N, C-alpha and C positions, 0 to 999 in steps of 0.2 A: 668706266669697270677696268680696273686696275690689271695691268699684266705685269709681270717680270721682266726686264729685259738683261740679258749677260753679255757679254763682250769677251773675247778672246782675242789676245793677240798674241801673234806671231810675227817675228823676226824676221826669221827665214821661212822658208817651203818647210812643211812637218808632216810626213807620214805618219796616220793613223790608223783606228779601227775603222773599218769600211762598213756602209749598210748592211743589212742583213741580209739582203738579198740582191744580186748583179743580175737583173732581167734582160742584159744586152745578151746575154750569153744563152738564153732562149732559140730552137731551131724554128724557121718559119718558112713558107714560099713566097719570094720576092715577088709584088704583085705586080710590078713593072716587064719583069723578067719571065715569070716563071718558074723561076731557078731555085733548087734550096738555098738556101742561105746558111751559116753557120753548120756546115753539113759537119757530121762525126761527132757533134752535141746532142745527146737525148733528151728527152722532154723529161727531166727527172730532175728535182729539186738539187739532187747534191751536184747539179752542175752550175748552179747559181748562186748555193749558200757556201759563205766562207766558213774556214775552219776555226776551231779555236786558235786564238794566240796570232792570228793572223791579221798583218798589218797593213792594207795597199791601198788608202784612199789617201792623195797628196792635198794637202789643205794650203793653199798660196799664202805667204804673205799679206800681212795688214789684220784688219779687223774683222773678226768673225761675230755677228751679231745673231743671239738666238733668242726667241722671246718666247715665253710660256703663254698655254691656254689658262684661264680660268676652269678651276675645279669643274665646277657645274657643268663645262661643256666637253668633260672627260670620263663622263659616267655614264656607264650602260644604264636603261631604264628599260623595265617593262612594259609593251604594250598589251593590247587586249588579244586574249586566244581566239583563232579562226580555227574553225574546223574540228572542233576537239580537240587539238593539239595544245602543246604547250605555248605560254604568251609569249608573243615576238617580242626579243630584244631589239631595241631601237638605240642609237646613240645621234645627240643632237648635231646638226650643222653646227659647220665653224665660221668663223669670219674669214673671207676669202681676199679681200683688198686691205693692203697696209702701206701706209703711206710713212717714209723713213727720213726723218731729217736730219742732217749731219750740220751742226753748229759751232763752228770753231770760236776759239776764246775772242778773238777780235769780231764776231758777229756774222762771219760769213758763210754761208747756209749751202747746203747741196740736200737737193731733193729727190727721191726715187719711189718708184710705186712696184710694190711687190703685189703680182695677182697669184695667188696661189692654186686657183683652179686652172689655169692656162694649160693645156696640152698641146705639144708639137712634135713634129718629126725630126725638126733638127737640132741638136745640142748646143743650145745657149745657156748652160748653166743648172739646168734643170735636172731634178733629180728623175730615174729612170721609174715608171710607174705602170703596173700590170693593167691591163685592160678589163674590166667588167663588161660584161652584155648591153648595161646602159651607156656607157661612155662611148663616143665616137672614135671610129676604126682607123682614120688616117687614111691616108694613101700610098704605104710603103708596104703592107700584110702583116707588119710585126704585131705580135701581140702584146706589145709593150709601147711608151711613149713617154715623152718628157715633160715633167709635171712642175709647175712653177713657172716664172719668168718676173725677170727683173728690167724696169723702163726707168731712163732718167724721166722726171716728172714733166719735163719738158718736151717728152717726146711721147708721153700720153694721153691718150689711152692705145697710141700705134695700131699697127694693123689688126684685122679680128683675126680670132683665131678659137680653136674648141674650147669646151670648155668639160671639165670631170663632172660627171653625171650628180655624184654627192660625196662632199669633202668635208671628211669629220676627222677627230684628233688619231681614230686608229688607221686613216688613208686606205688602205687594200685590204686590212685586215690584222695590222701588225703592232700589238701593244705597244712597242717603242715608236711609233713612225713618229707622234710629236714630240717625245720626248728626248729624241735620240739626233741630233743636228746631221750625223751623216744621211739618215734616213730624210727629212725635210729639210736640207738647208736652204732651198729655193723655193720652200713655202712657206715656213713659219721663221724663216732667216735670211740674212744678207751678208754678203762679203762685200767690204769697203777697202779697195786695196792702195787707198792714200796714204796710209801708214802701213811702212814693214821694216826696214830697217831704222827708221826713224820712231821713238816711242811716242807715241800719242802725247801732247801737250796735256799740261792742267787745266781744268775748265774744258775741253773736249765734252759735247754734250750730241747724245742719241736721241729724240724723241720718236716713238712708235706709236702711230695712230690705226686702228684695224677696225674694218666695220664689213657689214655685208653687201654683195654687188645687190642682192634681190631682199625684199623685207620680207617675203612666203617664207626665206630661209631663217628669218631671224629667231633665235630661240627663246629671248626676252620677250618679244610682241607675242609668240605663241603661248607663253607662260600667264601673262597680263590679260590677254584675251579670255582666260578663266574666272579673272577677277569681277568681283562686281564695283564699279566707280574707285572711289577715293582707297578702295581696300587694297590697292594694288601693292603697298609695301609690304604687306604681312603677307600675301601671297607670293614675292619673290624670295621672304626672308622664308617661308617653309618649302617652298618646291628647289629654289638655286642655293638657297644660305646666301642670298646677298642684305644688304641693309642700304639704308639711305637714312640722312639726317630725319631726327624726330621730328623736324619742322615740315616736311617734305609732304606735299598732298596736292589736288587738282587734278587734272587728267592724265591717264599712264602716258610714259614714254612713247614717243613716235619712233624710235629703232636703240639700237646698242652700240656705244662707241665702245671701242679698247682702248687705253690709254699707258703708255709706259715712258719713264726718263731714266736715263743714263747718263751720267757725268764723272768724267772722271776726276779724281779728287786729287788735290794738293800733295797728298801722305800716301798717294799707291806706290806701291812696290812696286815696279815694271821689270819683274823676272821674267827673262827672253823665256826661259824654259817652264811649262806650267806641269802642277802635279804638287803632291805634300811631300812630305819628309818623312823617315822613323823619327817616331821618340818613343818615352820610357814607358809609354802605354800599348805600344803595337804588341799583337800578339794573334795567334792562331787556334782556335781552339775547334775542336771538332765533337759533335754529339747526336744524340738521335733528333732533339728539337732544340730551338735555338734558345728556348728559356733556359733547359736544361745546359748548353754549352754555355750560357751567361751564368747560370748559378757556379758552374764549374771554374771559371772565370774569376767569381767574386772569391769564392774557395779559398784560390790560390793567393788573392791580393789582399783581403781582409785581415787585418792582426788578430792574433788571440782565438782563431779557430781551427779545425782541422778542416781539411777540403770535404772529406767524406761528411761531416755532421752538416756542413755549411749546403753543400747539395742536398742531403736528403733535407735539411728544415725547407730550403727555398722552394723544392719539388714539390712538398709537401702542401703547400698553399695552391698550387694547382687543384688539389681536391679536396681543398681546408672544409669547404660547406658538406660535403661526403663526409670527411673524416670525422668532422664535430658532430654529424648526426647518432655518432655512437661510439661508444670507448672501448667497445669490443674488438682486439685482435687490430688493433691501430699497427702497427708494425708491418704485419701481414698484406692489409688492406694498401698501407702505403705501398709497398713494393708490387702488388699489384698491378696499382691505379701507374706507377710509373714505368713499367712493363710493358702495359696496355697504351701508355702516352706516346711508345716508338712506332705504334700503327697506326694507318690513316682507314677510313671506311669506303668499299663499295658495295653499291646497291645491289639487291639480287633479285628483284622481282618484289611481287606482292604476294599476301596470303589473306586469307578470310576468316572472318569474323562475324558472331552475332551481338549485336546492342539491344537491348528493349529502348524505346522511346516513350516515357508518359507523355499525358498531358498534363500541365500546370495545374498544381491543386487549388488556385483560384481561378481554376476554368481561362486564365491567360486574356485575351483582349475579346474575345467573344464567346466562348464557351461558359457552361454553368461549373459551381463548384464541383470539385469530385466528392461523392460521397463517403461515407463510412464504408458500406458494403463494398464499394469500387476499391478503396484502399485494401480493403481486407482480400478481396481477389488479385490484388497484384502480389499479396504476400504470398498468395498461394500458386501464383502464376510461373509456369516452368515449361519449357519445351520438353516433349517427348522423345525418350531416347533415342528411338529411331534416327531422330535428325542428326543425331551426333553421328551416324554411319554415313547421312548424306553431308556432312560440313566436311568429314574425314574425305569423302571421295571429292568433293570440291578442292579441296585442299592438294589432292594428290592430281588432280587433273591439270591444276592450277602450276605446280610446280613441275610436273613432265612438261606444260607449255614451255614455261620460261628456262627450262634447260635444254629444249630442241631450239628455243630462240637464242639461247646463248652460243649455243654450237652452229646453227646458222651463222651470226656475228663471226663467231671464230673461224668458218669456211671463208668468207668474205675477206678477213683479213690475209688468211694463206694465199689469196687469188690474187690482192693486191700486190702482195710480195714478191710473187714470182711474174707478175705483170713487169715490176721493174727489172727482175733479171731479165725477164724477156727482150726489153728495150736495151738492157745493157749487151744482150748476145748480139740483136740485132744491127748496133752502132757500138761495135769493141773500139777501144782507143787502136790508133794506126798500130798498123804490124801486131796486134796481138789477137786477131780471129781464132785462132785454132786454139787459145788460152779458154775459149768460152763454149760451151754446149751449143748445138747447132740451132739455132731461130726457129728453125719450122718445127723440130722434135718438141722445142718447146712451146711455142704456139699449141701443137696439138694437144700437149701435157694440159696448157690453161684450158681447152674448150671440154676436155676429160674434166676435169674439174670444176666447171660451168655446169655441166650435165649432171655432177654430183649433187651440186648445191642445188641444182633443179629438184632432185628426189626430195634432199633435204625439205625445200620448201611447200612440195607437196602433201610432207609429211604432218609440216608443222601447220599448213593451213593459214590464211590472213583473217586479222580478227577488224571486226565480226565477220564471223562466215556467212556467206549466202547459199540459200538451198541447203541442200542437204550432202552428208561424204563422212566420211570415217577420219578425218584429219584431226591432230590434238585439239586444233580448233572448235570443231565441232562436238568432240568429246566435252572440252570445256565449256561450251555453251549449253550443251545436254546435262552437265552437273548445274550450272548455276540455274539453271532453268528448274530441275528438278528442287534443289535446295529453298528455292523463291517460292514454287508451289506449295512446299509444306507449310514455310512460314505465312503464306495466304491464309492456308487454311486456320491456323493456329491464331491468327491478327483476326480473323472474321468471326471466330468464335469467344476462345475464351481471352484473349485479351482484349477482343474489343468491350467484352463486360467491364474487364479493369481500366479502360480506357488507355489502354498501352497499346504498343506496337512492336514487333520484331523486324530490325532491318539486317541484314548483311551487309558488312563493310569490306572495304580493302584495308590493309592496312600493311606497311613495309614490311617485307621478309627478313629475316636474319640478315644482316649483311655479311659481305666478307671483307677481309682484311688484307691490307696489303701493308709490308714494311715501310716506314717511314724511309727514303733517301738519306744520306748521310747531311748533316747542317753543317757548315763552315759559317761561326762567329769572328768576325776580325774586330780587332780592339787597336788604337791609338788613332794619331790625327789622318791617316788614310782611309780611315773608317767614319767619316764625319758625314752624318745622314745630309742629305740635300733638301734646305728648305724652300727648294723651287717645283716641288708637287706633291700635291695632296695636305697642304699647310694652308690654304686660303682662311683668313679670319683665324689663325691660331691663337695670335698676339692681341685678339680681342676678347672682353670680355663677354659679347654674346656670340661669339666662336662663328660670325658672320663678316664675309669681306664688305670691307666699306665701301660703299662707291657714291657718287654723288648723281643726283638729277639736274642738269642744267640746260638752259634755252642759249641756242646758238641761232646766231643768224644765217644759217647754212639752211639750201631748199634741198630737195634730192634731187633736182636736175645739177644741184652745184656739184653733186659727190660725182659726176662723170664727166667733169671737164677739169682740166690742170688748174684753172684761175679759181674755181671752186672750192676744190681738195686743198688749195694753198691758203685760201683765207682758212677753213676748218682748221689746218695744222697750226694756222696762227694764233687762232682764238684758243685752242686748247694748250699751246704752250705759253701761254699768260696766265691762264688756269692756273697751269701747273706753278710759274714761279709765285704764282701765290700762296699757292699750298706749299711752296717748300719755305717759308716764313712758319710755319705753325709746325706745334707739337705734339704729340709726337710725329716722326716722318710717316709722310703717307705712303701704303703699299706700292703705289705706283710709283713714285721716284726712289731711285737708287743712287748709289754712289761706288764707282770703279775703285776699289781697293788693292786690289791686286788680282791674279789670275783665278778665274773662278773653278771651285772643285765640285762638281756634283757627280757623286759616282754615281753610274745605274746600272750598270752590267758587272756580272763576276765570269772571267774564265776560270776554267778549272782542268788542273789535270790529276789523276789519280792513280794508283798502281795496287789492284787488288791480287793479294796471294791465297788462291784456295785452301782449304785442308786438301790431305795428300791422301790418304788411306782410303782406296774404295771410288775416288772420284773418277769421272770420265776424260781424264787426259793421258791413260794408257795407251798405247800405240797397239797391243794385242789386243784391247777390248773396250769400246771406247761407252761402255754401256756404265752405268754408277750401279756399284756395288750396294745391291738392298740396306744393309747396313752401315752404309756411307756415316751417315750422322753419329748412331750408335756405336760406332767405332773409334771415333775422333774426340766424341763430347760425351759426357755424362750429364744427368739431372740430379743434381743433388736435393736430399729430402728437404723439406721448407724452400725451396730456390723455384725461384719464375723464370729461370735464364740458362741456357744450358751453357755448361761451362768444359772447357778441354780438359783432358782428360791429364792428370797429374804427371803422369809415367812418359807421356810422348809429347814431341814437339809436332803439332797437328798440321803446319804449313809446308806445303807444296814449293819449292822453287821456281816453278814455271808461274810466270805472273802477267796478268793482261793490265795494258795502260789503256784507260781511259778518259776521254775529254769531252766537255760541252759547255755550254754558257746559258747563264741566269740570269736573272733581275734581283738585284739587291732590294733586300727592304730592312728599314729600320723600327721594325713591332716589338723584337725583343725585349729591349729597355723600358718601354712605355708601358707593357703588358707585366712585364715582373715588378714595376713601380707600384703598379695600379692594385696589383696582387697583394705586395706587402700592404700600401697603406689601407685596403679593404681589411685585411683581416686586423692590423692594428686597431683599426676605428671599430671594432666590434667587441670582444670581451676584454681586452686591453683599455678601452677607451672608458669603458663602465666602471672597471676598477678604480684609472685615475682619478674618474669625476666623484665616484666614492668618496675616494680619500679626501678630495677636495670639499667636497659637501660638510664631510665631516669637521673638517681645517675652517668653516664658516667664508669657503671661497665660493665662485660662482662655476659652473661646469663649463667645460668646452664645448662649443657646438661647432655643427658642422661646417656652417659659414666659417668661424674662426679658424678651423684646419684646414681648410680651402683656401685660405690667405697665406697662413704661415701653419704649416704644420711643426714646426721646431720644437714650441713645449710638448708634444705628446712625444716624440724622439726622446727629447731630453730625460722625460718621465721614462721611458724603456727603458733607456741605458744605464738608467738609474736603478732597476731591478734586478738586486744583489740575487733574490731567489729563485729567478728566471732567466739564465743565460740568453736563451732564446729571442727575448723581445730587444735585448741590447745588439744583438748578431742584427736580426732586421733592421732595426734601427741605423747599423753603422752600413748596413747593404744597402739602405735606401737614399741615404746621404752620398754614398758614392755613385751611386748612379744618378744622383742628381748633377754630380760635379762634374761627371764624365757623361753627360746626356749625348754628348756630341760626338762621342769618339767610339760608337759600335754599328755594326751592320752583321748583318748572317742572310745566311739562305741556303736552300737546299743545295744538292749538287743533283739538280734536274735532269731526268734522264738518265741515272744510274742504273737505277731497276731495268731500264731497258735496255740499256746498255749489256746488263750480264745475261740478257737471252738473244743478243744479236740483233736488235732492234732498234731503231731510232725514230723520236716521233719528233717531227719538223714538219712545219707546213709545208703540204704536197701540192703538186701542180694538177690541173685537171687529167682525167686519162684521155689523152689523144696520142696520136703516131703523127703528127702533122709532116713528117717527110715521107711517111709508110708509101707503097702500093696500096691500091684497092682490097687487098686480102688483111693485110697488116693494119687498115683503118678499120675494117670490119671487125676485127678481133677488139680494135681498141672500143669499138663500140658495145662491142658482148661483155667485154671486163667492166665497162663503165659502168652497165645496169647490173652486173652481178655483184660489184662492190658496194654501192648503195649506200655510199658515204662512209665506209668503214676503210677508208685508205689513208690512216693516219699514221703509219707506221712503216717506214722502210727497211728492208733487210742489212743488215753490217756484217760481211761474209767473212771480213778478214778478222776476226778474234776468237774466242774461246768461249763455250756454251756453257754459261752458271746458274742453271734455272736454281739450283738451291746454294742461297747465298752465305757460305760459311767459310772463315779465312779470318784474313786482315787486310785494313788498306793503310798505305802512305800515302800523303799528300805530296804530289811533285812540284807542282807549279800552281801559284794563283795571280791572276792580273784582275787588278780593279779599272773599269772602264767608263771615264765620266762621258758627259753629256755631248762634248764635243768630239769625243772618242779616245782620247787621251789615255794610255795607259800607263797602270802602276803595278809593279811588278812585287808581289808581297812577299817578304823574307818567310820560307819554308823550312828552314832548317830545324825548330823547334817547335812543332806543332804539339799540342797538350790537346788531354779528353777528359773525361770524366773519371770517377774511380772504378766505375761501373764497366768500363770498356777500356781501360788500361792495360798494359800489357808491360810487367815487370822488366822483363828481358828485354823488349825492345819499346823505350818510353816515347819515341816518337811517330809509333805506330798506333792503330784504332781496331781492335778489335772487334769482328765482323762476326756477333753470334749467330748459329744457323736461323735462317729463316727462307722463306719459298720467295723468290723475286716475284711472281704472281700471286693474284688475289687467291686468298682459298680461306676457309672456314673450317673451326672443329664445331660440330654438335654434337650437343649433348641431351638425350633427349628423353624425358620419363615416356613409356610404352604402358599402355591400356592393358590392365590387368588379366582381363576377359578376353582380349582377341591378339591373337598371335601377333607377334611383328608390327603391331599396329599403334600410331601415335596418338597421343591423346585428341580428343574432340575437342576438347575447350569446355564443354557443357558436364553440370556437377556428375551427373551419370557415369561419366568415364572418368574413371580413377586408376593411378598405377598401382594401388596399393593390391597385394595379392595375400595379405595376411599379415598376423604380428606374432612376433615371440618378446615372451616376457622372463627375464630370469628368474627365479622363485628360491631367493637363499634360504627361507624357513625348510622347504619341504626339500631342498636339493633337485630342482628341477628348472625343465624351460618350457613354460607353459606355452601354448599354440592357439591362436585365435583367429577366425575366419575374419576377411576385410574388414565386415559391419561390425566385428568386434566379439562375435558370440564364441564362446569358449569351445574349443574342440577337443582339447585334451594336452596332457602334460608327459613329457620326457623326463624321467628319473635319471639321476646319474648313478644309475645300480643297472646292473645287468640282467635282463630280461630272463626269467628262468626257464622259461621256453626255448629260448636262443641267445644262450649267453654272451655271444658275439655281439650282439645288438644290446643298445640301451633300451629299457623299458621303456614301453608306451601304454597310458591308463586315459583312456576318455573320459571326458567331463561327465558329471553326473546329470542324466537328464538331455546331455548332448546330441547332436546329431551327426555324430562320426563315431563309429566302433571301432573301424580299424584306419590304420595310416592310409593306406589303400584308398579308403571312402573320401577321404578328403576333397573337395568339391576342386579346388582350384589345383591345375595342374602344376603351375609352379611353387605352390606352398608345398603342395605334396611331395615336390622334389625334394624340396629345402628339408621336409621333417625325414624324410628317407634316408637321404643323404648324411644327416644327423643323427639318425637312428644308428645306421650303420656303424658310427666311429666309434660304438662301444662305451662302456660306461666310463673308460680312464679318458677316451679322445672326445667325448662328449663333456666331461669334466674340464677339460683344458678348452674346448671352446667356448664355455661359459666362461671361464677365468678370464681368458682373453677380451670377452663380449663385454665383460664388466670392466675391465681397465680400460678399452675404448672408450665406454659411455662416460666413464668416470673424466677422463680428455674432452667431454663435448658439455657446453655450458651457453646455448642460445642466449641471445638478447632477450629473446620473447619467446620463451618455451609453453607459452600458452598458459590456460586455467587450470590443467591437471599435473603441474606438477608438483602441487602441495599434496598430491593425493601419491606422487611417487614414494614419500617419505614410507607409507604403510604396505603399497602394495608393489613397488619397482617402476623401472621404466620402460617403456612398450618400446619395441623397437620394430620396423617397420620392415617388409618383404616388400621390395619393389623390383622393375625390371627397365633397365636403360639400355638405351643405343646409343653408342658412341662413334664417329665417323669424321672423316677429314675430306673435305669436300673442295671443288674448285671449280669454277665456272666453264661453260664450254669444251673446245678443245687444246690437248696440251700445247704449248708452245713448242716449235719445233727448231730443229738446228738450220743455221741460215749460210754455214760453209758450201762453197761452189762443189767442192768435189761430194758432199753429203748430197746437193742437190741432184747431182749427175745419177748417183746410186738410185735418188728418189724417182726420177724420170724414167725407170725401168721397173719399178715395184709397185706395189699398191698402197702400202704405208707411208707415213712419213719417219721420219730419225727423231727421235725426243730423247735419245740417251736412256731410256727406261727411268726418267727423273720420278714418274707417279708411282714408281715401285719404292723407291725408299722409304723406308720407315722411320718415325719420328715416336719416341717415348712417350708414355703418358704416366702420369701420376694421377692415380684418382682417391681422391679423399688428400686431406690434409690434417694429419695427427699434431697434436699440438695449436691448431686453430679450433680456437672453442665454438666458433660460430659454424664449424664446418661437422654435419651430421653423418658422415659417412664412417660405418663401423668395418666393413669387410664386405667381398662380392667372391662371386663366381662368375669365370667366363663361360658361357654356355657354346656347345659344341653345335656345328653346324644343321646336325638333326632336332635340336633343341634342348637335349639334355645336358644337364651341369657338368661342368669341367670337373675334374678329380679333385683339385687342389684349391682348398677357399685360401682368399689372402687378406688377412685384416690389416689393417692399417698401421696395429702399435707394431705387429713383427716388420714391416715393409720400413717403418722406420727406424727401428733398431738395428736392422740391416743394411740401410741405407745401401743399396746396391741397386742396380737397373730394374726399373717398373716391370713388372709382368705383362703390361700392355703396350701395344704400339699402334699407330695407324698410319696410314699410305693413302695418295690419292686413289691406286688403283687396287687397294687394299679391300676386302668385304666388310661391312658394316660390324663393329664387336655388338654381340650382344651380352648383355653383364646381367644377372640377378644379384641384388645389393642388397645388404642390410642398413638401413638407414634411421637415425634419430629423428622423428616427423618435424621435429622445427628447425632441424640444422640445414643447413644449405650440402649440396653435392659440388664438390668442384674437380675439375679436368683441367693440368695444367701438364702444356706441353714443350713450352719455352719456345719452340717455333711462330706460335702464333697466342694471343691472348688467353688468360685462361678463361673459362668458361665455366657456370655454375647451373643447377637448377633445383628447386626445391618442392617440396609436396605445399598444394595447396591448402589452407586450412579446410575448406571444404570436404577434401580428401581423407583428412583423420577428426576433425572434430567431433563430429557425432558417434564415429567409432570408438575414440577413446573413452566417452561419456559412457557409452555402453559396455566398456570391458570389465568384464566380472573377474573378480578375482576369489579365490576359493582357497581356504586352509582344511587340510584333513585334520581333525581332531578326535582324536581315539585314547584311551577312551574317557568318555564326560560321565561323571557323576551328577546325575539330574532326577528331575521329577519324572514319575513313573508313567504317568499320563500324558505328561509334554516335557519338551526341550524347555529347560529355564536355564538361559547361557548370560555371561558377563562379557559384552562385546563393547569396543572400542569405540568412539565417536565417530558419528560418520557424517560429510558433507550431507549439505540439507536434500540435495537432489541423488542419494544412496541409501541402500537400504541393505540390511544384514540379513540373511536368511539361511534355513538349518536343513542339509539333504540329509537322509537316511534312507538304505536300504529297506524293501519291505519284500522280502523274497528276491524275485525278481525284477522288481520296479523300485522305482525310486519315490520318495514322500518327502516334500518338501512343506517346510513351515516359515513362510514370510514373517520377517518382524519378529524373532520369538522373543519371549517374555522375561523379561531381567528375573533375578535370583528373586524369592521371597526373603523376607528380614528372618521370619521365620524357618527354623530347620525341617525340611521337609519331612511328611510324616510316611513317605513309601520313595525307595530311590530305587535307580535302576542305571547300569552301564550303557553308554549309546557311543556308537562310533556313526560318523557322518562327515559332511562336508560345511563350514562354516563361508559362508560366499557373502561377498560386498559386490553389490550390481545396481545398476541405475535406475530408481525407484519409477515405478510406472507412473504412465500419467493418464489422466481421466478424461 
């Protein structure tokens, strides 16, 4: 099994970045004396975690070896779920015995044994390691011990020692444990002090052999144990991504051996100072995503293109499949997708729906085929409308339970933050006791919080609930049982007849959104991605790591003696020498050609400047102004992003400096390269192959392009009619030429820092030096926190829960696998055109975002149930009714939700009430007066429109027509052809618009604020939940948006005074009339919507959301929609009307209605005029109507 060996040569001692944590600073009680050790240090992570840019580890002169583990031993695997919970996450054990052999050019050898799992209490070069429950405790009482020891092979196995219970690549749970030498220098590394000031000679060689001390831990044996006989090579290929030569067969291996060799080459550059140098490609780019930053970089360096064009083109590839699925509104959809890509999602709980499960038509393996009557029964099968009430009640109960659970989690997090403050108060820095609150007061406050949490838990209840009760869990169970009982009844009757069944199913709830933390892209020599990690088999055609199955004359007993291990080393060395003569070079064999550079970490320091007007930095008032965002920013029509108001410099002079550390990634380049090539191998490749076929040439195949995409790229570059193809080809080639010069990562922890929190590895909740009361409090808090203790407070900062302002990069440092730091030049960072600031070219705009998870909800409401969401059943419809402009009769027709014609509002004054428009009921219609319209919301709309008067109604209809002219959905439905004759119906619907955040608000963590919190009931959040964010409902000019206008409803359910039509709002280009906030009540709207279009709600602060009518809500109604024309006078037959009518659709029929006294007489399908002139004529007055043909 090949492993990679790297060597850092230091001529002198060098200070580097230290390990992730210094556990020697943990407090404990000395086991021998019973006294407190390290008194004054708190049992908090901030005592053991180094700060960013801190370098406090001294690497002595000499050669530092560091070997990597095979990728398969560093990957998490999911085991079986237990107890109904989530699947367990496992990590393979790793080899824990390593023989290191140094061979000088003359052949002299020195050998050491590294025992990776050795635990000790004395510092003999081991790294500090926190003990877990299964690890031997030692004799000192410390919560940590030294891990790993190095012995000369001649002294091995040495004195017996304790062993760590389970050694993995993550060590104690740190992702960089094995990858970062300062974390694991004594575990997966070795220091050879034989070469310091004297450079290592040419031909110096290190061989590293690794194995498991116990075969029970061997991952290879665990995998091949599942294989059947000689099939083990395929099993390890499938499970471990390892390969053996094709002629390998026979019995499975007896154990796994790792081997790596590093030879100092004669041409090696023995630079005494490791690290890269700056080159022409070096640069810093900041964006919302890694690929966006890379697109901005390409836009600046590629010839003949503008930055904006290149960014939009490359970012369009992210959603290329979605954009190419339709041609409508491409620019708007691209802008919306780019904006949405700047957010991540956070799970929000679950929702319930009903799915029908049908038996297979052929009966499946056991049943008889489904009969024709059973198929017909399926077509008629539907759940009763009453079940919709049960489903809505179930989802409301689930939502209430999830919301309460989120509040419980928030309360637990607050308790943990206050626990960390308690420890600071109990163990303050020397001489600073008076600077902190009384620890007894803080302890009392913690107990009060735990008591309040208990009340929340009692209200929530546990799931599944036991016995009876009134908790939210009990209510959820009752709602679920009621819905299931109703389904059982249907399944036992009608569904059984159709050989179907209905099932309740859980689906993910609408997720919350959280803004991406800014991403930094580094280019140039310093940003060379490491080929040390995650690259096993990358240079192999099959993508597998090549291994060898060899037979060695070494027994299990030999692996426990120095003599046997020496023989093992000699045998593998001879094999390696033989492999060294082959081509290409085996991955286990490497030459040292210079100081290694494997970037692992990025230390960052940035400065954030918040928006000024209305922020929470005013000493006279620390609450946010509700108009904080709208005062500083505006939402231009058609834009997805909030923009600073042109007339003001919105930034405050007060800045906050934030620092952090994150693991670097090289994924941006391969991801973007893959997107480019995937696009070019679609339509462009088809075009190219059409041309080649027409010219008598063979088309290019996928295999040919895998080997060499050059011909396709050349063809793209030659296409004069589509410059985009040339740009993509140039970009692809640039990425290929500079594949080793870009790294990226988000500024991990930036959002947390804005709300004065830091998510770092936390220590167990204990007070090891405390008195009994303190330890009792620790136990109480530990039970209350229940795993939610991930964020520690950062009190010495500002509270910025609304992320609005600008960012400036102050410092960046790349840290390699040995802890060597390289400071990146940050004098001229660049950003995307979206985030650029013309007056401050090196700053990055931070458009308004909430630094915490939130979501905008835009929901259609049930037309017949006040304020209730749709159930999801066809019987639950959001359509209150329909309006239809009537240009022939100068009116506005009104229809019920089912399509029945109720009447018409004419653009003339009502003779009986001149200030109102004239209403006339439809012939034989169910309504005589507006006040008798059945649907409350439709009735309110008609009353409001009638109250506009003739002129006001005329203006309304004109604007409605103008709005409709700007809507042309891709799928207008089968009724659009009829619109030429009868017009375009408009749906009257109700909408609910809201901004939601899960759980409790984040709170201000400042010490002075906490002092005030100790003496009041609530917690301080600077009123950020009351900040309003503008909402633009509808997108005038976007053909697929069906929003025509809306009324805002009053709290009592009546319509607001003003109707907002999208045409006028777009023309004014002012602030939208709607705003949402976390603490603001839900907005309820009555809207007019083109039925085939979507309704979009844009806030800028969160991704655009949309909703649309389901075809089930309007298909049948539009089919039934009756259109009538007043025909008067008509000269026709005396005994019966005979009329000339336009051709109707097959499913439509003309009818004639005329009054006969107080009643109406209808003639269905009136006959055509006869060819002969009638002998008796009469003048008639009536309605010529086009309605749905009755079905027999």
